N, C-alpha and C positions, 0 to 999 in steps of 0.2 A: 515617493515619500509624500506624506501629507504635511501641510504647513499649519502651524498653530500661531495665530496672531492675536495679540492683545496690546493694550497700551504699554504694558510693562515688559512683555516677553515676545520675542520673535524666535521661534525654534522649529526644527524639523522633527517630526514624529515618524519613526519607522512604521511601515505597514504592519509588521509583525506585532507591534504593540496592541493593535486592535484585536488580533487573534487571541492574545493573552487575556483580554477582557471578556471573551465569549464564555458563557457558562459551561459549555462542554469542555473547555480547557482546564476547568477546575476538577474534572473527574480524575481519580487515580488511574494510572496507566493500565492496571489490570481490568478495570471496569470498561475503559475505552476500548481495550482489545476485545473484550466480550461483545461490546456493541458492534465492532467490526466483524467479528466472527458470525454474529446473527445475520448481519447484512450479507455476508458471503454465503451462508447456509441458505438464505432465501433466494439469492441471485443465481449462484452456481452457473455462471456463464461468463462471458468476457465481453468487453466493449468492442465496438466495431473495428478499432485499430489493431486488434489481435492481442493486446496486452492482457495479462491476467487481471481479474477484477480487484485483487488485493493491491495492485499498483495504484489504483485511484487514491487510496489513503495516503500514499507517500507524496502526493502532489497537492495536498490541501494546505498544510502548513508544516513548519519544522517539528513541532511537538507531535503531530499525527505521524509524520514520517518516522521519527524516532521510536514511537510506540509500535507502529506496524512492523518495522524492520526487526525490532527486538522480540516479536511475538511469532515464534516458529509455526504455531498451528494455523496462522493466517495463510501460510505458503504451502499447505499440504494438499490443496485441491488442484491437481494438475489435470485440467479438463480441456482437451482439444486446444492446447496452446501451441503456437508456432515453436519450432525447435530452438530458436534463438533465446527463448525465455526459460528453457529447461535448467540451464546452469544456475540462473538467478533463483529459481524456485527451489532447487535442491540445496543450494547454499543457505538460503534463508530459512528453510524448513528444518535445518540442522538434523537432529535425530528423531524428529516427530514422525509418526506413521503417515504414510502418503495414501491419498485416494487418486488413482490415475484412470483416466478415460482416454483412449487412443483413437485418433482419427485415421482411418485406413487409407485416406487419400494422401497422407504424408508418409514417406518412406521411413520405416523404423530405423534403417541404417543411418539416414540423415539425422534423425533425432539422437541416436546414440553417439554419433560422431561429435555432436555438439557438446556432450557432457563427458566423454571419455578422454 
């Protein structure tokens, strides 16, 4: 937490307050989700830790997390992700069409056991 000090006021300001002031936070959720989608379309990979790229958006701030989780199309690119992420991806993609690329070094049985 940041501290605000003045002769009249001593108060704590939550860190999330600063996020609310950022201009990107004023975008409607539909536009922000479109920005996320363009990023995913360009990246179409995953971070070194093995998490799907769309997970990045859920770690920025509360608003971005809510928008990302509520946007099924962000979770439809299932590209070479570890089996542990399959359930999350399928749950969050809801009924949206999926794009799947499978890594042959991972057992298909292991992947399916994670989601069945």
